[in-house]
KOLFILUM-414661 format. One line per field, with one value per residue: z, x, y of N, C-alpha, C in turn; residue in three letters. Coordinates in Angstrom, 2 decimals, padded with zeros to 5 digits. Layout:
BEGIN
n.up = [Z/...]
n.east = [X/...]
n.north = [Y/...]
ca.up = [Z/...]
ca.east = [X/...]
ca.north = [Y/...]
c.up = [Z/...]
c.east = [X/...]
c.north = [Y/...]
resn = [ala/...]
***
This chain:
BEGIN
n.up = [-024.94/-022.86/-021.74/-018.98/-018.24/-018.88/-017.26/-014.65/-014.67/-014.76/-012.70/-011.16/-009.71/-007.82/-008.49/-009.96/-008.19/-006.66/-007.67/-007.94/-006.73/-004.18/-001.15/001.52/003.95/003.16/003.35/003.68/006.50/007.39/009.92/009.55/008.63/010.26/012.21/011.35/011.06/013.73/014.50/013.04/014.34/016.69/015.73/015.14/017.33/018.88/017.55/014.00/012.08/009.88/008.63/006.11/004.61/002.08/000.28/-003.71/-003.87/-001.96/-000.58/000.89/000.23/000.77/003.39/004.24/003.17/004.68/007.34/006.88/006.85/009.46/010.39/012.02/010.79/011.50/012.91/011.18/008.24/004.97/002.73/-000.27/-002.33/-005.04/-005.47/-008.02/-010.19/-008.18/-006.62/-003.50/-003.65/-006.14/-004.31/-001.95/-003.72/-004.92/-002.20/-001.50/-003.30/-002.73/-000.30/-000.92/-001.91/-002.86/-005.74/-006.01/-008.70/-008.33/-006.28/-004.08/-003.06/-003.08/-000.87/001.10/001.25/001.68/004.61/005.62/005.83/007.04/009.75/010.23/009.75/012.11/014.19/013.87/013.05/014.42/013.11/012.39/009.30/006.79/005.54/002.73/001.42/-001.35/-002.57/-002.54/-003.18/-005.41/-005.05/-005.79/-004.00/-002.47/-002.03/-000.16/001.42/002.28/002.85/005.85/006.60/006.55/008.29/010.98/013.27/015.32/016.35/016.01/018.31/018.34/016.86/013.77/011.37/010.05/009.17/006.11/005.16/002.06/000.74/-001.34/-000.09/-000.80/-000.25/002.64/002.81/000.96/003.13/004.72/003.72/004.66/004.42/004.73/007.21/009.30/008.89/008.68/011.00/012.36/011.87/014.07/014.49/012.59/009.61/008.57/005.67/005.68/003.48/003.10/004.99/004.78/005.95/005.71/003.38/002.45/003.73/002.75/-000.14/-000.38/001.33/-000.28/-002.96/-001.37/-000.93/-003.39/-003.27/-004.09/-002.26/-001.66/-001.80/-004.46/-005.04/-004.59/-001.69/-001.88/-004.62/-003.25/-001.96/-003.62/-004.99/-002.85/-002.41/-004.88/-005.12/-002.90/-000.84/-001.62/-002.39/-004.12/-006.35/-005.67/-006.18/-009.27/-010.14/-008.97/-010.29/-013.18/-012.73/-012.50/-014.73/-016.43/-015.72/-016.08/-019.25/-019.97/-018.73/-015.63/-012.60/-010.46/-009.00/-009.34/-009.07/-012.04/-013.55/-012.14/-012.83/-016.00/-015.68/-014.91/-016.61/-018.77/-017.65/-016.96/-019.56/-020.44/-018.84]
n.east = [-000.49/-001.08/-003.52/-003.74/-002.35/-004.38/-006.64/-005.35/-005.08/-007.78/-009.08/-007.27/-004.92/-002.10/-000.76/-001.94/-004.30/-005.43/-003.81/-000.82/001.16/002.54/003.47/004.81/004.08/001.72/000.02/-003.10/-004.80/-007.24/-009.03/-009.35/-007.12/-004.96/-005.42/-004.14/-001.44/-001.04/-001.05/000.95/002.68/002.85/003.62/005.98/007.07/006.89/006.69/007.59/006.32/003.38/000.46/-001.09/-003.77/-006.04/-008.83/-008.56/-006.91/-007.00/-005.27/-002.79/-000.47/000.08/000.45/002.38/004.11/004.64/004.57/007.23/008.72/008.40/010.51/013.51/016.03/018.93/018.42/016.63/016.84/015.00/013.33/011.59/009.12/007.58/005.40/005.23/004.74/006.86/009.65/010.97/013.49/013.64/012.85/014.61/016.43/015.68/015.39/018.17/019.37/018.24/019.10/021.45/023.23/025.99/024.41/023.77/023.40/021.85/018.89/018.73/021.10/021.45/019.07/020.39/022.59/020.94/019.78/022.08/023.16/021.18/021.41/024.43/023.83/022.24/023.60/026.38/025.59/023.42/021.34/018.10/016.42/013.80/011.27/008.88/006.74/004.81/001.70/000.95/-000.71/-000.41/001.93/003.29/001.64/003.34/006.06/004.25/004.83/007.54/008.40/008.66/011.07/012.70/012.18/013.37/015.93/018.74/017.20/014.66/014.32/015.38/014.91/014.99/014.27/011.83/008.70/006.59/003.67/001.77/-001.73/-004.02/-007.84/-008.28/-006.71/-006.32/-008.20/-006.33/-004.59/-006.22/-004.99/-004.23/-001.72/-000.30/-000.97/001.49/002.38/000.50/-000.50/001.20/001.39/000.02/-000.72/-002.69/-003.77/-006.61/-007.07/-009.60/-012.37/-012.77/-014.98/-018.13/-017.79/-015.33/-014.37/-015.43/-013.78/-011.03/-011.53/-011.80/-009.31/-007.36/-007.61/-007.19/-004.47/-003.04/-003.57/-006.26/-008.76/-011.22/-014.58/-015.11/-016.06/-019.41/-021.34/-023.25/-022.46/-020.11/-021.24/-022.15/-019.62/-018.56/-020.73/-020.30/-017.76/-017.43/-015.78/-013.05/-009.90/-008.31/-010.06/-012.01/-009.80/-009.56/-011.69/-012.48/-010.38/-011.28/-013.44/-012.88/-011.50/-013.52/-015.01/-013.56/-013.94/-016.30/-016.56/-017.70/-017.25/-017.60/-018.23/-020.61/-023.97/-024.06/-021.91/-020.47/-022.26/-021.72/-019.28/-019.21/-021.03/-019.38/-017.43/-018.08/-018.88/-016.34/-015.65]
n.north = [025.50/022.63/019.63/019.06/021.61/023.46/022.32/022.66/025.65/026.79/026.05/027.28/025.46/024.56/021.99/019.11/017.38/014.38/012.06/009.81/010.76/011.38/012.80/011.68/012.70/013.67/011.83/010.65/010.15/008.19/006.60/003.90/003.75/004.59/002.70/000.37/001.20/001.52/-001.27/-002.22/-000.85/-002.08/-004.66/-005.02/-004.19/-006.94/-009.29/-011.75/-011.36/-010.05/-009.42/-007.58/-006.47/-005.99/-004.29/-004.09/-000.95/-000.15/001.30/000.14/000.41/002.55/002.42/001.14/002.94/004.98/003.57/002.71/004.90/005.85/004.55/003.77/005.00/003.73/001.49/-000.07/-001.45/-001.57/-003.07/-003.50/-005.73/-006.55/-008.98/-011.96/-014.83/-016.30/-018.43/-019.59/-018.99/-017.09/-014.67/-014.33/-013.46/-011.04/-009.99/-009.64/-007.85/-005.83/-005.39/-004.62/-006.20/-009.10/-011.15/-014.44/-016.90/-019.25/-020.22/-021.12/-020.83/-018.26/-018.16/-019.21/-016.77/-014.83/-015.50/-015.73/-012.96/-011.23/-012.50/-010.92/-008.45/-007.90/-008.83/-008.16/-005.16/-003.83/-003.98/-004.46/-006.33/-005.07/-007.10/-006.36/-008.08/-007.61/-008.07/-010.82/-012.67/-013.44/-015.11/-018.72/-021.56/-023.64/-021.75/-019.68/-021.57/-021.76/-019.48/-019.16/-020.05/-017.93/-016.97/-018.29/-018.65/-019.70/-021.83/-021.06/-018.80/-016.17/-013.18/-011.65/-010.64/-008.85/-009.83/-008.13/-009.00/-008.35/-008.09/-008.84/-009.35/-012.30/-013.64/-014.84/-017.07/-018.61/-018.89/-020.97/-023.30/-026.40/-026.62/-024.79/-024.03/-023.76/-021.32/-019.64/-019.91/-018.45/-015.80/-013.56/-010.84/-008.98/-006.82/-005.11/-003.35/-001.04/000.64/004.64/006.07/008.00/010.71/010.60/010.39/012.61/015.02/013.91/014.82/017.28/017.93/016.97/019.12/021.51/021.09/021.37/023.54/024.95/026.44/027.08/025.30/023.10/020.56/019.71/018.88/017.05/015.49/014.98/013.28/011.60/010.21/008.96/006.74/005.33/004.72/003.41/004.31/003.17/004.22/004.36/004.32/006.97/008.59/008.12/009.17/011.79/012.99/012.81/014.50/016.51/017.25/017.03/019.05/021.56/020.95/021.76/024.39/024.53/025.84/024.69/021.73/019.58/017.44/016.42/016.89/014.61/012.42/012.63/011.79/009.32/007.63/007.90/005.99/003.44/003.22/002.57/000.44]
ca.up = [-023.54/-022.93/-021.41/-018.06/-017.60/-019.06/-016.13/-013.34/-014.89/-014.77/-010.84/-009.63/-008.89/-008.32/-009.37/-009.98/-007.24/-006.77/-008.25/-007.41/-006.74/-003.13/-000.08/002.77/004.77/003.05/002.90/004.27/007.45/008.01/010.90/009.13/008.06/011.47/013.19/010.28/011.40/014.90/014.11/012.09/015.12/017.66/015.57/014.79/018.99/019.37/016.68/013.45/010.66/010.11/007.65/005.60/003.10/001.60/-001.35/-004.23/-004.15/-000.67/000.39/001.63/000.06/001.25/004.82/004.04/002.89/006.39/008.76/007.07/007.02/010.63/011.22/012.70/009.53/011.88/013.58/010.01/006.46/004.25/001.34/-001.34/-003.26/-005.32/-005.64/-008.73/-009.76/-007.53/-006.17/-002.85/-004.12/-006.49/-003.49/-001.52/-004.72/-004.57/-001.14/-001.33/-004.06/-002.44/000.60/-001.78/-001.22/-004.27/-005.93/-007.30/-009.72/-007.79/-005.53/-002.88/-002.48/-002.56/000.30/002.07/001.59/002.73/005.94/006.40/006.02/008.26/010.98/010.51/009.84/013.37/015.09/013.46/013.01/015.11/012.12/011.76/007.85/006.91/004.07/002.32/000.13/-001.70/-003.46/-001.91/-003.46/-006.60/-004.85/-005.76/-002.43/-002.47/-001.76/000.76/002.52/002.14/003.81/007.47/006.08/006.23/010.31/011.50/013.47/016.45/016.46/016.31/019.69/017.81/015.79/013.63/010.39/010.36/007.65/006.15/003.98/001.75/-000.19/-001.37/000.87/-001.00/000.57/004.12/001.83/001.04/004.37/005.30/002.85/005.83/004.17/005.18/008.81/010.79/008.29/009.41/012.85/012.97/011.29/015.20/014.30/010.97/009.65/007.21/005.84/004.99/003.01/003.89/005.23/003.99/006.29/005.20/001.76/002.06/004.25/001.50/-001.33/000.44/001.61/-001.64/-003.05/-000.66/-000.96/-004.36/-003.81/-003.75/-000.77/-002.04/-002.38/-005.96/-005.46/-003.96/-000.74/-003.17/-005.45/-002.68/-001.15/-004.92/-005.12/-001.80/-002.99/-005.67/-004.92/-001.72/000.16/-001.76/-002.91/-005.83/-007.17/-005.70/-007.40/-010.30/-010.23/-008.66/-011.25/-014.44/-012.93/-013.05/-016.44/-017.31/-015.52/-017.12/-020.37/-019.70/-018.11/-014.94/-011.44/-009.38/-009.48/-009.18/-009.31/-013.22/-014.10/-012.13/-013.71/-017.02/-015.80/-014.44/-017.38/-019.44/-016.93/-017.39/-020.80/-021.02/-018.85]
ca.east = [-001.26/-001.59/-004.23/-002.94/-002.48/-005.89/-007.51/-005.09/-004.99/-009.89/-009.59/-006.44/-004.41/-000.77/-000.81/-002.92/-004.36/-006.07/-002.55/-000.10/002.65/001.55/004.73/004.72/003.63/000.32/-001.02/-004.40/-004.79/-008.31/-009.35/-008.36/-005.20/-004.89/-005.05/-003.14/-000.24/-000.97/-000.78/002.08/004.27/002.85/003.70/007.52/008.03/006.91/006.51/008.46/005.51/002.23/-000.63/-001.66/-004.59/-007.67/-009.20/-007.64/-006.65/-007.44/-003.86/-001.69/000.80/000.19/000.30/003.37/005.17/004.41/005.22/008.61/009.58/009.06/011.50/014.53/016.90/019.61/018.06/015.68/016.42/013.39/013.05/010.26/009.04/006.17/005.53/004.50/004.97/008.10/009.89/011.34/014.80/013.58/012.03/015.70/017.53/015.24/016.19/019.81/019.66/017.58/020.33/022.79/024.07/026.05/023.18/024.23/022.53/021.21/018.60/019.12/022.23/020.16/018.27/021.40/023.33/020.08/019.78/023.34/023.65/020.28/022.33/025.77/023.34/021.57/024.84/027.43/025.69/022.37/020.50/016.88/016.12/012.04/011.09/007.93/006.12/003.20/000.54/001.49/-001.63/000.04/002.72/002.52/001.85/004.88/006.56/004.23/004.75/008.87/008.02/009.13/012.47/013.28/011.97/014.09/017.21/018.94/016.30/014.04/014.51/015.54/013.74/016.18/014.06/010.63/008.39/005.35/003.42/000.64/-002.43/-005.60/-008.39/-008.51/-005.19/-007.08/-008.94/-005.44/-003.61/-006.58/-004.96/-003.34/-000.19/-000.07/-001.39/002.45/002.65/-000.74/-000.65/003.11/000.73/-000.96/-001.22/-003.56/-004.24/-007.16/-007.31/-011.05/-012.49/-012.93/-016.48/-018.58/-017.50/-013.61/-014.63/-015.63/-012.56/-010.20/-011.52/-011.30/-007.70/-006.34/-007.88/-006.19/-003.21/-002.92/-003.88/-007.41/-009.07/-012.77/-015.67/-015.36/-016.63/-020.42/-021.81/-024.36/-021.33/-018.99/-021.70/-022.46/-018.73/-018.42/-020.94/-020.19/-016.29/-017.23/-014.89/-011.54/-009.55/-008.15/-011.51/-012.05/-009.05/-010.22/-013.77/-012.33/-009.55/-012.03/-014.37/-012.12/-011.35/-015.29/-015.90/-013.07/-013.91/-017.49/-016.69/-017.82/-016.14/-018.27/-018.36/-022.10/-024.10/-024.62/-020.60/-020.20/-022.89/-021.41/-018.09/-019.40/-021.47/-018.15/-016.37/-018.88/-019.05/-015.10/-015.70]
ca.north = [024.84/021.03/019.52/019.20/023.19/023.85/022.20/024.17/027.41/026.79/026.16/027.72/024.28/024.64/021.10/018.20/016.72/012.96/011.87/008.89/011.56/012.31/012.47/010.83/013.72/014.24/011.19/010.95/008.97/007.22/005.77/002.64/003.80/004.93/001.44/-000.41/001.60/001.08/-002.85/-002.34/-000.91/-003.33/-005.88/-004.81/-004.25/-008.54/-010.65/-011.46/-011.33/-009.10/-009.21/-006.30/-006.94/-005.15/-004.37/-003.55/000.30/000.66/002.44/-000.82/000.86/004.11/002.40/000.23/003.67/006.00/002.55/002.80/005.85/006.47/003.52/004.82/004.35/003.44/-000.05/-000.92/-001.92/-001.78/-003.44/-004.19/-006.95/-006.83/-010.40/-012.39/-016.16/-016.10/-019.45/-018.60/-018.36/-015.65/-013.57/-014.48/-012.84/-009.52/-009.62/-009.46/-007.08/-004.76/-004.95/-004.05/-007.70/-009.91/-012.43/-015.59/-017.17/-020.18/-019.52/-022.10/-020.68/-016.48/-018.09/-019.34/-015.82/-013.88/-015.59/-015.29/-011.40/-011.19/-011.94/-010.35/-007.18/-007.78/-009.08/-006.64/-003.82/-004.09/-003.45/-005.63/-005.78/-005.35/-007.05/-006.17/-008.75/-007.30/-009.07/-012.41/-013.86/-013.88/-016.29/-020.18/-021.89/-023.73/-020.26/-019.15/-022.78/-021.82/-018.34/-019.34/-020.02/-016.40/-016.06/-019.74/-018.43/-019.75/-022.68/-019.80/-018.70/-015.02/-012.61/-011.36/-010.22/-008.40/-009.66/-007.58/-009.82/-007.64/-008.87/-008.64/-010.38/-013.34/-014.63/-015.40/-018.40/-019.25/-019.41/-021.56/-024.60/-026.60/-026.71/-023.20/-023.94/-023.12/-019.64/-018.84/-019.63/-017.70/-014.77/-013.14/-009.71/-008.80/-005.29/-005.20/-001.85/-000.86/001.81/005.62/006.27/009.39/012.36/010.92/010.62/014.24/015.69/013.25/015.23/018.77/018.25/017.04/020.10/022.58/020.63/021.30/025.27/025.71/026.53/027.18/023.97/022.47/019.81/020.03/017.82/016.01/015.38/013.95/011.64/010.21/009.76/007.76/005.76/004.99/003.88/002.60/004.39/002.90/005.45/004.34/004.95/008.31/009.58/007.87/010.14/012.89/013.33/012.85/014.96/017.97/017.56/017.18/020.36/022.11/021.23/022.38/025.45/024.44/026.00/024.06/019.91/019.20/015.71/016.24/016.79/013.15/011.73/012.36/011.03/007.57/006.77/007.48/005.31/002.28/002.51/002.03/-000.77]
c.up = [-023.23/-022.10/-020.07/-017.26/-018.00/-017.82/-014.52/-013.44/-014.27/-013.24/-010.24/-008.97/-009.02/-008.81/-009.02/-008.98/-007.80/-007.74/-007.44/-006.64/-005.33/-002.04/001.00/003.98/004.69/003.17/004.05/005.78/008.45/009.27/010.36/008.33/009.55/012.69/012.19/010.95/012.78/015.21/014.30/013.29/016.25/016.81/015.48/016.09/019.67/018.50/015.29/011.99/010.81/008.57/007.16/004.68/003.67/000.31/-002.04/-004.95/-002.94/000.15/000.95/001.62/000.91/003.03/005.04/004.13/004.22/007.48/008.23/007.18/007.92/011.39/011.21/011.71/010.14/012.42/012.18/008.87/005.91/003.33/000.57/-001.97/-003.85/-006.16/-007.12/-008.43/-009.31/-006.60/-004.85/-003.17/-005.27/-005.37/-002.60/-002.39/-004.58/-003.54/-000.38/-002.17/-003.33/-000.64/000.39/-001.66/-002.88/-004.29/-006.74/-007.99/-008.91/-006.39/-004.72/-002.09/-002.30/-000.97/001.60/002.86/002.73/003.95/006.75/007.27/006.81/009.61/011.09/010.54/011.36/014.48/014.95/013.61/013.78/014.04/011.75/010.06/007.52/005.58/003.82/001.07/-000.66/-002.72/-003.25/-002.56/-004.97/-006.12/-004.98/-004.21/-001.87/-001.76/-000.61/002.37/002.96/002.81/005.41/007.03/006.40/008.00/010.77/012.05/015.21/016.92/017.22/017.36/019.25/016.64/015.21/012.14/010.78/008.94/007.60/004.90/003.55/000.79/000.08/-000.50/001.13/-000.47/001.94/003.77/001.82/002.07/004.71/004.74/004.20/005.39/004.87/006.55/009.45/009.98/008.73/010.89/013.27/012.60/012.68/014.94/012.78/011.14/008.47/006.91/005.01/004.04/003.54/004.10/004.63/004.50/005.71/003.65/001.27/002.72/003.23/000.60/-001.23/000.64/000.41/-002.81/-002.54/-000.64/-002.34/-004.88/-003.99/-002.28/-000.56/-002.37/-003.65/-005.81/-004.15/-002.77/-000.96/-003.60/-004.55/-002.06/-002.45/-005.10/-004.23/-001.79/-004.05/-005.52/-003.56/-000.48/-000.33/-002.77/-003.64/-006.43/-006.99/-006.45/-008.73/-010.95/-010.24/-010.19/-012.56/-014.34/-013.02/-013.98/-017.10/-017.15/-015.99/-018.60/-020.53/-019.33/-016.91/-013.40/-010.41/-009.93/-009.39/-009.66/-010.84/-014.14/-013.80/-013.38/-015.19/-016.97/-015.67/-015.85/-018.57/-018.87/-016.82/-018.66/-021.44/-019.99/-019.00]
c.east = [-001.38/-002.89/-004.26/-002.98/-003.84/-006.74/-007.11/-005.18/-006.88/-009.20/-008.36/-005.38/-003.04/000.19/-002.41/-003.45/-004.85/-004.97/-001.78/000.87/002.34/003.23/003.88/003.93/001.94/-000.33/-002.04/-004.87/-006.25/-008.20/-008.80/-006.71/-004.52/-004.47/-004.38/-001.78/000.18/-000.63/000.47/003.32/004.08/003.39/005.35/008.58/008.06/006.61/007.52/007.66/004.28/001.32/-001.23/-002.51/-005.83/-007.89/-008.01/-007.63/-007.10/-006.55/-003.10/-000.83/001.52/001.24/001.67/004.67/005.29/005.12/006.85/009.34/009.75/010.09/013.14/015.58/018.55/019.77/017.12/016.28/015.26/013.76/011.88/010.03/008.04/006.52/005.27/004.64/005.98/008.37/010.68/012.56/014.99/013.54/013.68/016.60/017.23/015.30/017.51/019.87/019.16/018.83/021.29/023.85/024.72/024.72/023.66/022.99/021.91/020.19/018.17/020.03/021.70/020.00/019.33/022.32/022.03/019.94/021.30/023.91/022.57/020.89/023.25/025.21/022.70/022.89/025.87/026.96/024.38/021.22/019.32/016.74/014.54/011.92/009.45/007.62/005.06/002.56/000.68/000.38/-001.22/001.43/002.24/002.51/002.60/006.08/005.78/004.43/006.53/008.93/008.84/010.33/013.31/013.19/012.82/015.63/016.81/017.51/015.08/013.09/014.89/014.65/015.21/015.53/012.60/010.06/006.71/004.56/001.89/000.19/-003.76/-006.60/-008.76/-007.25/-005.47/-007.52/-007.58/-004.75/-004.72/-006.21/-004.12/-002.21/000.56/000.03/000.05/002.65/001.12/-001.20/000.52/002.33/000.05/-001.33/-001.56/-004.23/-004.99/-007.89/-008.91/-011.21/-012.95/-014.52/-016.96/-017.95/-015.71/-013.45/-014.47/-014.56/-011.58/-009.88/-011.22/-009.98/-006.65/-006.38/-006.91/-004.91/-002.50/-003.15/-004.86/-008.18/-010.92/-013.17/-015.56/-016.01/-017.89/-021.02/-022.20/-022.86/-020.33/-019.88/-021.75/-021.00/-018.31/-019.64/-020.64/-018.77/-016.62/-016.32/-012.90/-010.84/-008.73/-009.27/-011.66/-011.01/-008.90/-011.28/-013.20/-011.58/-010.47/-013.20/-014.08/-011.77/-012.30/-015.53/-015.33/-013.49/-015.45/-017.73/-017.66/-016.78/-016.43/-018.99/-019.70/-022.57/-024.49/-023.67/-020.83/-021.21/-022.25/-019.96/-018.16/-020.16/-020.42/-017.21/-017.03/-018.69/-017.21/-014.70/-015.87]
c.north = [023.44/020.89/020.02/021.12/023.67/023.65/023.29/025.08/027.45/026.67/026.94/026.73/024.71/023.18/020.29/017.34/015.15/011.87/010.36/009.66/012.46/012.52/011.98/011.15/014.36/012.85/011.20/009.19/009.03/007.03/004.49/002.51/003.88/003.21/000.26/-000.26/001.11/-000.39/-003.38/-002.17/-001.75/-004.59/-006.28/-004.99/-006.32/-009.63/-009.96/-011.41/-010.75/-009.59/-008.20/-006.74/-005.86/-005.13/-003.86/-001.70/001.11/001.61/001.47/-000.19/001.99/003.72/002.05/001.94/004.82/005.44/002.74/003.77/006.65/005.46/004.19/003.81/003.47/002.23/-000.83/-000.43/-002.39/-002.23/-004.05/-004.88/-006.68/-008.00/-010.91/-014.22/-016.62/-017.71/-018.43/-017.89/-016.75/-014.41/-013.28/-013.18/-011.58/-008.94/-009.05/-008.09/-005.88/-003.91/-004.87/-005.24/-008.41/-010.92/-013.06/-016.26/-018.35/-019.73/-020.03/-021.36/-019.02/-016.84/-018.16/-017.74/-014.92/-014.48/-015.47/-013.71/-010.81/-011.39/-011.69/-009.45/-006.84/-007.63/-008.15/-005.20/-003.31/-003.59/-004.83/-005.10/-006.10/-005.70/-006.94/-007.11/-008.13/-008.22/-010.54/-013.53/-014.53/-015.02/-017.22/-020.48/-022.51/-022.57/-019.65/-020.43/-022.23/-020.36/-018.20/-019.59/-019.27/-016.23/-017.08/-018.99/-018.60/-020.85/-022.32/-019.26/-016.96/-014.56/-011.38/-010.24/-010.04/-008.30/-009.18/-008.42/-008.76/-008.16/-008.50/-009.49/-011.61/-014.16/-015.13/-016.62/-019.25/-019.87/-020.43/-022.78/-025.15/-027.08/-025.39/-022.70/-023.46/-021.92/-019.12/-018.95/-018.88/-016.27/-014.21/-011.74/-009.57/-007.16/-005.71/-003.88/-001.76/000.54/003.09/005.55/007.89/010.33/012.22/011.04/012.43/015.03/014.81/013.99/017.04/019.13/017.90/018.38/021.55/022.06/021.08/023.34/025.69/025.31/026.27/025.68/024.10/022.14/019.69/018.87/016.66/015.38/014.26/012.76/010.76/009.43/008.37/007.02/005.02/004.12/003.17/002.83/004.04/003.52/006.06/005.43/006.22/009.00/009.42/009.13/011.25/013.55/013.41/013.82/016.57/018.32/017.64/018.79/021.28/022.03/021.73/023.46/025.74/024.84/025.09/022.12/019.47/017.78/015.46/016.26/015.47/012.47/011.31/011.47/009.34/007.02/006.96/006.00/003.90/002.15/002.07/000.33/-002.17]
resn = [met/asn/arg/thr/asp/thr/val/lys/asn/phe/phe/gly/leu/ala/lys/met/pro/phe/gly/lys/ser/val/gly/val/asn/glu/leu/phe/his/ser/ser/ser/phe/glu/glu/ala/cys/ala/arg/leu/asp/met/ala/ile/glu/asn/glu/asp/val/val/leu/leu/thr/gly/ala/val/gly/ser/gly/lys/ser/ser/val/val/arg/his/phe/cys/his/asn/leu/asp/pro/asn/gly/tyr/lys/ser/val/tyr/ile/ala/ala/asp/ser/phe/lys/ile/gly/glu/ile/ala/lys/arg/ala/leu/met/gly/leu/gln/ala/glu/val/pro/tyr/ser/gly/ser/leu/ala/leu/ser/arg/leu/gln/gln/leu/ile/ile/lys/leu/asn/his/glu/lys/ser/ile/met/pro/val/leu/ile/val/asp/glu/ile/gln/glu/leu/pro/thr/thr/thr/leu/val/ser/leu/lys/asn/leu/leu/asn/tyr/asn/met/asp/ser/glu/thr/leu/leu/phe/leu/ile/leu/cys/gly/gln/asn/ser/ile/his/glu/thr/leu/asp/tyr/pro/cys/leu/glu/ala/leu/asn/arg/arg/ile/arg/ile/arg/cys/asn/leu/gly/gly/leu/ser/leu/glu/glu/thr/ser/thr/tyr/ile/ser/arg/gln/met/lys/leu/cys/gly/val/glu/gln/ser/val/phe/thr/asp/asp/thr/lys/ala/ala/ile/phe/gln/his/ser/lys/gly/ile/leu/ser/thr/ile/asn/ala/ile/cys/phe/glu/ser/leu/ile/cys/ala/ala/ala/asn/asp/lys/asp/ile/ile/glu/pro/ser/val/leu/glu/val/val/leu/gln/asn/arg/his/ser/lys/glu]
***
């Protein structure tokens, strides 16, 4: 029996909680999550670009997953790009690939073909592409400047592409650069994803355990409060701490995770940092 099965059997779990493999219908809807989704809904109805920001691990990808899952597939086609130090031509190439179109070698030709494809999809098939560019703080400033080229159609009188820009909070400082004024002004709807509250953290932990088959309380209220304090409500940190706590508790034959178990987990995490 492997370690995972040992932990699952010890707590009576159907599967391990606090992992990445969460179905879109199982995503936790915090107040910040709900507000971000509402802003995205408003943006796609009225704008051509929106900015979604948040700390590392705050759940930006989950918001985008939920939003795209609920789009009408007959009217929208979403493409996700994880950004790096790309030029605009590379963004265009990856967008063409996501739209199952032929990808040319030349970046400038790729940009031109993408613009033509966007027009064709809208006018001939009534499909608006939704382009998600994640980790935009990794993009060179020159690429950020060029993003507006993806949005200008018929002398900027038509909205044929919806662009979702996702990034860490540091991108706000970058957007204040004078060379990015045009893009910055264009982004009229912005969403910032905050951490969970104490109450939400407690509810989230219990919900994760229930989704995996355990109804009874495993994490004490004091433990949940300590997890919130340490994680500042950031989902990825909550998940990591809870996952390690389950392993530690099972190894020490403890079916209730009290602050003493959490203290050991946090000490181990600090020693690895």
